[in-house]
N, C-alpha and C positions, 0 to 999 in steps of 0.2 A: 480443406477450408482454411483460410488464413486465421491469424491469432486474435485473441482478445487481450489487450493490455490494460491493467488497472493501476491508476496512480493514487496513492494513499497519503493523506495529511493527518494532522493531529485529530481532526474530527472523527476519523475512522477508529482510532484507539478509544476515544471517548464513547463512541457507539458500542464498542466491543465490551467495555467494562463500565456501563452507566452507573452501576451501584458500587463501583470499586472492584479491585482484584480479589484474589483469594483471602487477602488479609485486610480488605477494606481500603487499601490505598488507591488513590485516583490519579488519573492523568489530566492534562490540561493543555489548552492552547497557550501561545507565548504570553498573552496579556495576563498579568497577575500570577504568572507561574511560580515565581520565587515565594510569594506569600502562600499560594495554594499548596506548595510542597513543604511549607514550614521550614524554609532554610534562610529566613531573613537575617539571622545572626551573622551570615557570611559578610554582609554589608555594614556591620556595626563599625562605626568609625570612618566609614568611607563617605566622602562628600562629592556627590555627582552633580554635574550641570543639568543633566536630563531630569525632568520630573515625570517621565514616562514610567509605567509599571510593566512595560513590555521587555521581556528578557533580552531580545535582540538589541534594543537601545541601551540597556544597562551593560550588557556584556561588551558591546562595541566600544563604549566609553572606557570601561575597565581596561580593555586591551590596548587602548590608545594612550594610556597614562602609566608610564613605567613605575611610578610610586605605588601602584595598585597591582603589581604583578602577582604578589602572593595571594591577594584576594581573588584575583582572576583564576589562578590555579586551584584555589580552594573551591571556588564555585564550580569549576569543571569537575573536580573530584566528587563533590556532593551531588551534582546532577547525574554523573555516571553511576554512583552508588545507588541513588534513588531509583533510577530507571532499571538498574540491574535487579533490584529487589522485587519488581512486579511479577506476579504469577497469575496465570489464568485460573478462574474458578473451575470447579469440576464439571459443571454443566456446559453444554455447547454455547459458544459465543458467536457473535457476528464474524469474528475472524475464522472460526472453524467452518462456518457456512461459506465464507468467501473462498477459502482454500479449496474446499470440496466442490465449489461451483465451477472450477476451471480444470483444464487438463494440461498435459505436458507441452502442448504447442503454445500455451499462454504464459503470461508473466504478470507478476505483481511487483510494482516499483514503489517503494515506501520512502518517505522523507523522515519517518519516525525513528527515534533511537531505541525505543522500548523493545523488549524481547517477546512481546505477546504474539506477534505474527509468526515468529520462528517457533514458538512453543505450539501454536496451533498447527503449523505445518508438520511438526514432529509427531503429534498425536494423531493427525489425520492419516499418517502412514499406516496406521492400524487397519484402515479400511481399503486403501489403494496406494500404489506407488505412482499412479498416473496423475501427477500433481504439477502445478505450474512452477516455474522458476521464481525465486524470490530475489529481488534486487534492492539493495539498501543504499539509497542515493546520498545519505549523509552519515554513513556508517551505522553500526548497530552494536549494542552492548552484548548481544548473544551470537555474534558472527565473528569468525576468525578467518585469517588469510595467510596463505603461504607466499611470501615475496619471491621465492625462487621459482616456483612453478605456477603461480597465479591461481592456485586452487582456493576455493573458499567453502565454508560450511559452518556448522554449529561450533561455537567456541569449545575448546577442549578436545575436539576430534583431531585426527591426523591427516596430513596430506596424503593423497592416494599414491603419489609418485615417490616422495622421499621419506615418508612416515614421520616427519617432524610434526610436533603439535602445532596447530594453527595459531598464529599470533593474533591477539585481539585487534580488531579494526579500530582506527582512530575515529573519533566522532568529529564531524564537521560542525563546530560550534557556531552560534548565530551572529557572526559579524555581518555587516551590511554588504560588503563586497566579498562574496565567497569564492574561494579558489577551487575549482573542480578539476584542476590539472596536476596539482602538486603531489597529492597522495595517489599512489599507484592503484590501490584498491578502488578508490572513488572514481578515478579517471576511467578505469576499465569498466566499472559499473555503468557510468554514463554512456560509454561507447556501446555497451550492450543494450541499454534501454533505448538508445537512439535507433538501433537496428530493429528492436522489437516493435516500437511504435511505427516506424516506417513501414513495416510489413504487416501491420494489424488491419483487420476489417472493422473491429470495434475498439473504442477507447472509452473507458469509464474513469471518471474523476470522483473520488470518494473522500469527502471531508477535507479537501485541500483548498485553502483560502486564497492561494496565489498572492501573498502579500507583495506590496511594491518593493520591499527589500529583497524579495526573491525574483527580481526581474530577470536576472541572468538564467535562473533555472527555468522560468516560464519561456524565455526565449529559446532555450535549448529544446524544450518540449515542442514548441511551435515549429522549430526547424525540422525536427524529426517527423512531425505530422504532415508538414508541408502546407501549401496553399489550399485553403478550404475548398476552392473551386475545382480542385483536382480530386476532391474527396466526395464526389456527387453520389456515390453508391455506398459509402461507409456510414457508420452510425456512431454517434457520441452519446454517452449516458453520464449524467451528473447526479450524485447523491449528496445532498447538503441540506442545511437547515435554513438557508437564506431564502428570500422570495424568488420566484421564477424570473422576474424582470432583472433583478440584480445578477442572477446567475447568467442570463443571456448576455448581459453587458460584459461580465467578467470573461466569458469564454466565447465571445463572438468571433474571434479569429480561428476557432477550431470547428465551429458548427456550420455546415452547409444547409441553408434554407431551413426546412422543418425536420431535418434528419437528426433528431435528438429525442431522448427521454429524460425527463426530470422528475425526481422523487425525493422525498424527505427521509426515506428509510430504505435499508438494504432489501427488505423482503418484497417490496414492490418494484425493484429494479429488474433489469434483464437477468442479472446474475441470480437474484432470488427466485424469480418466477420460472426461469428456464435454465436451471443449473446444469453445467457440463455440456450444454448444447446451445448456449446463448448465440454464438455466431451462426451455427447451422440453422437454428430455428428462425432467427431474425432475417437471415438471407432468404429463407423459404417464404417467409411472410411478405417481405418487401419486393422481392424479385419474382416470386412464383405465385403470389396471391393465395398462399395456403393459410387456412384458418388454424390458429393455434389455441391450445388449452393452457392459458396462463395461470391456472389455479392448481397445477399439479407439482409445483416446486416446493421450496423450503417455506416453512411457516414459523413465525415467532413462537417460542415455547416448545419446539420439538425436543424430544429426548434423543439420546444417542441411539436407542433402539429404533425410534421413528426415522432417524437419518439413515441408518443401515438398511431399513426396509425400503425407503425411497430409492436409495442408491443401487440396490441389488440388480434391477433390470438394466439400468444404465451401464453399470460395470460389466454386466454380461454382454451387452451390445458392443462395448469397447473391446472386450476380449475376442469377440467373434469377427470384428472388422479387420480385414486385411490391411497390413501396413501401407500407408500412403493413400488410403481411401478415406472419404468423409464418413464420420459417424452418422447413424440414422438420426433424422430430425427429432424423433421421439415424442415431441409434444403435439402431435396431430390428434385431434379427438377421434375416438373410435378406431384407432389404428389397430392392425392385427398383430 
């Protein structure tokens, strides 16, 4: 079975820590971010032409004015330090459910700088090593990179080939015209996500607003997915808080006809309802007319024990499936 690729934006991190992280710290979208993170003092004495409170507009102007070079560098440092400080709460979050809803044929590509997805990935290894790859499209405060051997992993770990400590990845800060080719880590990440999307049966877009300033990124994603008319048998899923008509207008170049599912929360998405079998189960339903039990997946408020109990049979099926063969559909009612 082909892959399921998930694209994450800031809305996904907000959904993961709606009440704040372990210490009550919150994340935010670009609008009002400087005020919400309480780092307004960085701009004290700075006189900007823009009246926008969007970080991208503010940062772009700072970068374009040499007299504000120090303010720009301080803003970068403060953003890096703030996002580095975020920690997952002890209880399961949407990011934990997301990581455990996919397997090693799948991928999660995130635009977010924060470390929460990587933290979720790390603690989900307690349950299984059959997990998706994580791709950080704008860099990440918790990801390191070996420039000699192009290995990447959690910051502070070592390259498997040379044993050097992985170098922190650079963050792609929010200028209007982003360069996805100059930084080796980011360039290779985009090459990988292009391959993943091109070879995916399902594409989920979670909390990513596709702002006009990200036109190049959306264009790269569209190039990877290809002409929607050639995706007649694939399925697109969108998880967002906007209304459905706005969603359809935003992602119209990705969705063929009615081949999509839209939801405002993770738990009623394909990933939440059909964890670890989203592609297999969806293909069986659409192409085989097989009735599915969509009520047997993850539920909001589940404990770690609940998750472990739900995963037990799925992980056993995976262990018993010969390499190269599809996993059992699993979510067929009254299956033996």
